[in-house]
C-alpha positions in Angstrom: 127.2 84.9 171.1 125.0 83.2 173.9 122.6 86.0 173.6 122.3 85.5 169.9 121.9 82.0 170.3 119.1 82.5 172.8 117.3 85.0 170.7 117.2 82.5 167.6 116.2 79.8 169.9 113.1 82.1 171.2 112.4 82.9 167.5 112.1 79.3 166.6 110.0 78.5 169.6 107.7 81.2 168.9 107.1 80.1 165.2 106.8 76.3 166.1 105.7 76.2 169.6 102.0 77.9 169.2 101.0 75.8 166.4 102.1 72.6 168.0 100.2 73.8 171.4 97.2 74.9 169.3 97.2 71.5 167.7 97.4 69.5 170.8 94.6 71.3 172.3 92.2 71.5 169.0 88.8 70.1 169.7 87.6 67.1 167.3 85.1 68.1 164.8 81.3 67.1 164.0 82.8 65.3 160.8 85.4 63.4 162.8 82.9 62.2 165.8 80.4 61.2 163.1 83.1 59.3 161.2 84.3 57.6 164.4 80.7 56.4 165.2 80.1 55.0 161.7 83.3 53.1 162.0 82.5 51.6 165.6 78.9 50.9 164.4 80.3 49.1 161.3 82.6 47.2 163.9 79.8 46.3 166.1 77.5 45.3 163.2 80.2 43.1 161.5 82.0 41.6 164.5 79.5 41.6 167.4 80.0 42.9 170.9 82.3 40.4 172.1 84.8 41.6 169.5 83.8 45.1 169.3 83.6 46.4 173.0 87.3 45.6 173.9 88.5 47.6 170.9 86.1 50.5 171.9 87.3 50.3 175.5 90.9 50.5 174.6 92.1 54.2 175.4 95.0 53.6 173.0 93.0 52.2 170.3 91.3 53.8 167.4 88.1 55.1 169.0 89.9 57.5 171.2 91.5 60.6 169.5 92.2 63.7 171.7 88.8 64.8 173.1 86.9 62.5 171.0 86.0 58.9 172.1 83.3 56.3 171.5 80.8 55.2 174.1 78.1 52.5 173.6 74.9 52.3 175.6 72.2 49.4 175.6 68.7 50.5 175.3 68.2 50.4 178.9 70.8 53.2 179.4 73.5 51.3 180.7 77.0 51.9 179.4 78.5 48.8 178.0 81.6 50.2 176.5 83.5 53.5 176.9 86.8 54.7 175.5 88.0 56.9 178.4 86.2 55.9 181.4 86.1 52.3 182.3 84.4 53.1 185.6 81.1 53.8 183.8 80.8 50.3 182.0 77.9 48.4 183.7 76.7 51.6 185.2 72.9 52.8 184.5 73.0 56.4 183.2 69.3 56.5 182.1 68.4 59.0 184.9 71.7 60.9 184.9 71.5 64.8 184.3 73.8 67.2 183.0 74.9 70.4 184.6 71.6 72.0 183.2 69.3 69.1 184.7 68.8 67.6 181.1 68.3 63.8 181.3 70.3 63.4 178.1 70.8 59.7 178.0 67.0 59.5 177.8 67.1 61.7 174.7 69.8 59.6 173.3 67.8 56.5 173.6 64.8 58.2 172.3 66.6 59.4 169.3 68.2 56.1 168.7 64.7 54.1 168.7 63.0 56.8 166.9 65.3 57.9 164.1 68.1 55.5 164.2 70.7 58.2 164.4 71.3 62.0 165.0 72.8 64.6 167.3 71.8 65.4 170.9 73.1 68.4 173.0 74.2 68.3 176.8 77.0 69.2 178.8 79.9 66.8 180.0 83.3 66.8 181.6 85.8 66.9 178.9 88.5 64.3 179.5 91.1 66.5 178.4 90.3 69.8 180.1 88.7 68.2 183.0 85.9 70.9 182.8 82.1 70.6 182.2 81.6 71.8 178.7 78.9 71.9 176.0 78.9 69.0 174.0 76.8 67.5 170.9 77.1 63.8 170.4 76.4 62.0 167.2 74.6 58.5 168.0 73.7 55.7 165.9 71.4 52.6 166.7 73.1 49.2 166.0 70.7 46.4 167.0 70.1 46.9 170.7 72.8 49.3 171.4 73.4 53.0 170.9 77.1 54.1 169.6 78.0 57.7 170.1 80.8 60.1 169.9 80.6 63.8 171.0 82.2 67.1 170.2 82.8 69.5 172.8 82.1 72.9 172.1 84.2 74.8 174.7 
């Protein structure tokens, strides 16, 4: 009887467990990252930085979802809002380089100033896996700020 119960329980776990684990570890998509940036950019444009930044900074708020999170830089490359790493707020990242030596924050700001929005590729630590992974961030300029959200490709 116990053996039958154990076999049934194992079969149920095999049917239910892998999809749950796969869902929990699924990376965000480019469309989800872009939508999150659009939503945060609208909040910033409509409500201003005093109201938008605390919402963006909230790790349990609408701008953090799995490995997706919104960050905001000013045009000098200083982090002014960040959904997963409050230690970066107030820090200048203008000269920071990724694992390949790319000064990607400079690329983010240049793209924002030149085209207003687009994608920038670089390598950055994934807050879920804690590993440095290839990342592509969609960014959008809103006034004197750059709003971004990236997709890990790992």
